[in-house]
N, C-alpha and C positions, 0 to 999 in steps of 0.2 A: 185855882189851876196853877200849875207850875210849868212855865216855858211852853205854853200852847196858845196859839192864836188861830181863830176861825175867821173865815169870810165866806159869804154866800152871794153868788151871782146867779140869778135865775134859780135853777135847780141843781147848781154845781157848788159843792162844799169844798173849800180849800183849807188845809190845815198847815200851819207854819210852825216848825220846831227847830231850835238851834241845837244841833247834835253835838256841839262842843261843850255844852253846859252839863254840870253834874249837881245833884241834890242829895248826895250821900247814899248810904246803903239802904237797900230795901229792908222790910221788917224781918225777913229771914236772914239777912246779911250775906246772901249769896250773889246779889247783883247790885249795881250802881244805878240809881234812878236818874234818867235823863230828862223825862217829861211825864206829866200826868194830869189828867182832868180831876184826879182825886175823887173818883166816883162817877156816877152818871150825871151829865149836865145837859140841859136843853140847848139845842142849836139856836142861835139868835133869830127871832122872828119866825120860828118854825115849830112844828109839833114834835119832830124827831129829837131823840136824845143820843148822846155818844158817851162811851166810857173808854178811855185810852190810857195805856201805860207804855212808855218807851224805856227800855233799860239795856244795860250791857253787862256781861259777866264780869265779876270782880277780878 
């Protein structure tokens, strides 16, 4: 994962992302990647999965 932190309290999932970071262009080159789970990942100690991409226009 890039720039993504999870925490779970009870049934509440909190996602923390630093919006000031950049990880270069997307594969299409049209956007700048800010954060990504890089595919679907399991939420710690849960059955649920999450897939997340945060980007901004170039």
